[in-house]
Wavefront OBJ file of the C-alpha trace (Angstrom):
o trace
v -120.252 26.295 -70.352
v -119.616 25.488 -66.722
v -117.670 22.583 -65.359
v -119.052 19.586 -63.491
v -120.557 20.070 -60.049
v -119.166 18.203 -57.039
v -121.344 16.353 -54.568
v -120.165 18.729 -51.826
v -120.222 22.338 -53.106
v -117.150 24.092 -51.755
v -117.328 27.865 -51.496
v -114.101 29.626 -50.541
v -113.354 33.309 -50.003
v -110.242 34.582 -51.830
v -108.189 37.732 -51.413
v -105.041 39.369 -52.743
v -102.507 41.907 -51.525
v -99.950 43.874 -53.550
v -96.857 45.752 -52.439
v -94.779 48.037 -54.624
v -90.992 47.774 -54.755
v -90.580 51.109 -56.531
v -87.992 53.532 -55.186
v -88.745 57.227 -55.607
v -86.260 59.903 -54.609
v -84.198 57.166 -52.972
v -87.036 55.893 -50.764
v -89.052 52.707 -51.271
v -92.762 53.495 -51.706
v -94.787 50.384 -50.839
v -98.150 51.853 -51.881
v -97.095 53.751 -55.026
v -96.960 51.659 -58.203
v -94.828 52.938 -61.085
v -95.026 51.688 -64.671
v -91.980 49.560 -65.425
v -91.077 49.048 -61.758
v -91.619 45.810 -59.857
v -94.248 44.863 -57.299
v -95.240 41.698 -55.446
v -98.650 40.068 -55.245
v -99.761 37.561 -52.611
v -102.990 35.552 -52.618
v -104.938 34.224 -49.655
v -107.898 31.863 -49.300
v -110.303 31.453 -46.373
v -112.588 28.468 -45.745
v -115.845 29.870 -44.283
v -117.613 26.497 -44.429
v -118.277 24.028 -41.637
v -116.557 21.186 -43.495
v -112.957 20.547 -44.495
v -111.832 21.747 -47.894
v -109.789 18.911 -49.500
v -107.444 21.205 -51.426
v -107.397 22.491 -54.993
v -105.726 24.689 -57.599
v -106.515 27.948 -59.347
v -105.020 30.505 -61.707
v -105.036 34.287 -61.335
v -104.306 37.174 -63.633
v -103.745 40.933 -63.545
v -105.409 43.039 -66.259
v -104.297 46.594 -67.123
v -106.333 49.309 -68.888
v -104.100 48.727 -71.938
v -105.567 45.167 -72.095
v -102.161 43.716 -71.247
v -102.199 40.945 -68.653
v -99.939 38.946 -66.357
v -100.748 35.411 -65.207
v -100.092 33.399 -62.053
v -100.758 29.743 -62.817
v -101.122 26.654 -60.690
v -101.602 28.172 -57.257
v -102.172 25.215 -54.947
v -104.405 25.480 -51.899
v -103.808 22.705 -49.323
v -106.457 21.019 -47.180
v -108.173 23.640 -45.037
v -110.222 22.934 -41.906
v -113.355 24.966 -41.189
v -112.284 28.566 -40.679
v -108.801 27.765 -42.009
v -106.650 30.178 -44.019
v -103.901 29.826 -46.627
v -101.505 32.346 -48.130
v -99.343 31.994 -51.223
v -95.712 32.950 -51.595
v -95.293 36.393 -53.205
v -94.958 36.559 -56.999
v -93.075 39.476 -58.550
v -94.078 41.360 -61.707
v -93.306 44.655 -63.398
v -96.239 47.055 -63.771
v -97.071 47.054 -67.495
v -99.207 50.166 -67.954
v -100.546 53.171 -66.086
v -104.117 53.235 -64.853
v -106.148 51.012 -62.545
v -105.036 47.362 -62.692
v -107.505 44.653 -61.630
v -106.837 41.163 -60.242
v -109.137 38.309 -61.285
v -109.264 34.585 -60.511
v -109.860 31.586 -62.727
v -112.025 28.690 -61.519
v -111.116 26.721 -58.406
v -110.257 23.184 -59.504
v -110.848 20.399 -56.966
v -109.866 17.033 -58.456
v -110.993 18.134 -61.904
v -114.251 19.687 -60.749
v -115.045 23.408 -60.537
v -115.925 25.100 -57.278
v -117.248 28.534 -56.462
v -115.467 31.624 -55.172
v -117.534 33.862 -52.879
v -116.892 37.220 -51.240
v -117.225 38.061 -47.535
v -120.997 38.453 -48.040
v -121.214 34.932 -49.507
v -122.033 36.323 -52.970
v -120.628 34.536 -56.021
v -117.548 36.224 -57.463
v -117.829 34.573 -60.862
v -120.417 32.435 -62.614
v -118.263 30.485 -65.075
v -114.578 30.285 -65.857
v -115.092 32.394 -68.986
v -117.342 35.129 -67.614
v -115.883 36.854 -64.562
v -118.018 39.337 -62.685
v -115.796 40.664 -59.897
v -112.174 41.570 -59.408
v -110.797 40.618 -55.995
v -108.199 43.386 -55.847
v -107.024 46.503 -57.666
v -104.207 49.039 -57.580
v -103.382 52.251 -59.407
v -100.257 52.506 -61.563
v -98.738 55.861 -62.503
v -95.700 56.985 -64.451
v -92.548 58.246 -62.800
v -93.149 61.593 -64.502
v -96.621 61.858 -62.912
v -95.126 61.280 -59.477
v -92.363 63.846 -60.026
v -94.942 66.403 -61.204
v -97.019 65.813 -58.070
v -93.918 66.089 -55.890
v -92.981 69.389 -57.578
v -96.467 70.761 -56.828
v -96.119 69.780 -53.169
v -92.708 71.478 -52.954
v -94.178 74.610 -54.571
v -97.070 74.663 -52.095
v -94.702 74.283 -49.134
v -92.432 77.028 -50.480
v -95.437 79.335 -50.864
v -96.536 78.600 -47.302
v -93.022 79.447 -46.017
v -92.994 82.673 -48.013
v -96.388 83.704 -46.623
v -95.266 82.870 -43.080
v -92.114 84.984 -43.463
v -94.113 87.892 -44.866
v -96.643 87.684 -42.038
v -93.857 87.504 -39.458
v -92.141 90.555 -40.974
v -95.421 92.472 -41.054
v -96.136 91.687 -37.403
v -92.654 92.797 -36.367
v -93.160 96.074 -38.199
v -96.589 96.462 -36.633
v -95.164 95.771 -33.175
v -92.588 98.527 -33.672
v -95.290 100.972 -34.723
v -97.498 99.899 -31.817
v -95.088 101.498 -29.373
v -96.740 104.704 -30.416
v -100.174 103.331 -31.355
v -101.319 99.966 -29.825
v -104.586 100.149 -31.753
v -102.603 99.981 -35.000
v -101.125 96.595 -33.983
v -104.614 95.187 -33.422
v -105.714 96.349 -36.865
v -102.633 94.793 -38.456
v -103.365 91.434 -36.816
v -107.017 91.537 -37.914
v -105.949 92.395 -41.465
v -103.411 89.536 -41.648
v -105.793 86.923 -40.198
v -108.572 88.026 -42.556
v -106.245 87.845 -45.543
v -105.058 84.335 -44.658
v -108.662 83.194 -44.163
v -109.655 84.501 -47.608
v -106.638 82.862 -49.271
v -107.217 79.420 -47.762
v -111.002 79.387 -48.223
v -110.651 80.355 -51.887
v -108.046 77.581 -52.300
v -110.490 75.006 -50.946
v -113.142 76.112 -53.442
v -110.816 75.641 -56.431
l 1 2 3 4 5 6 7 8 9 10 11 12 13 14 15 16 17 18 19 20 21 22 23 24 25 26 27 28 29 30 31 32 33 34 35 36 37 38 39 40 41 42 43 44 45 46 47 48 49 50 51 52 53 54 55 56 57 58 59 60 61 62 63 64 65 66 67 68 69 70 71 72 73 74 75 76 77 78 79 80 81 82 83 84 85 86 87 88 89 90 91 92 93 94 95 96 97 98 99 100 101 102 103 104 105 106 107 108 109 110 111 112 113 114 115 116 117 118 119 120 121 122 123 124 125 126 127 128 129 130 131 132 133 134 135 136 137 138 139 140 141 142 143 144 145 146 147 148 149 150 151 152 153 154 155 156 157 158 159 160 161 162 163 164 165 166 167 168 169 170 171 172 173 174 175 176 177 178 179 180 181 182 183 184 185 186 187 188 189 190 191 192 193 194 195 196 197 198 199 200 201 202 203 204 205 206 207
């Protein structure tokens, strides 16, 4: 059941931005969200209409794959002129569960009447307060263990690259020494090394 309709239908475009406060290996990672660590969320509203928006209120909530949710209630949008923008103060939460978290909005309340949210293409974001169709923002949450595993894989890959570089360098030095007596041998060594590296990296891309 939808709410009452105002005489002037207001249609505002909302948005949201999140920023992680997690610290990994002693460094703050603003775009990496870790379960149990804090992050901030900020909401913004744009008035794309040609008339003033008189101001209103709305709620928002964050839903995790675990079905857990966090709520931001009573966000107040002031009067906005045509083309005007508003941004909320940041609200801090702890990430509740790993997976892709989605941010939804409740209805926009203007003096007790419901108004419509629209996206940048002027398409309705939700039809009623109880049946939402679109999330306005999302972010991926991982565990600290997942991040450390990924970091260990990166370190291993870098170590392997260093080892290969050292081996190639040693082989070229040996080939250069032999080339004093046979320059053609040096050329064959270089061709062999380049071919081997090409095979290794192309097979890695196919995996």
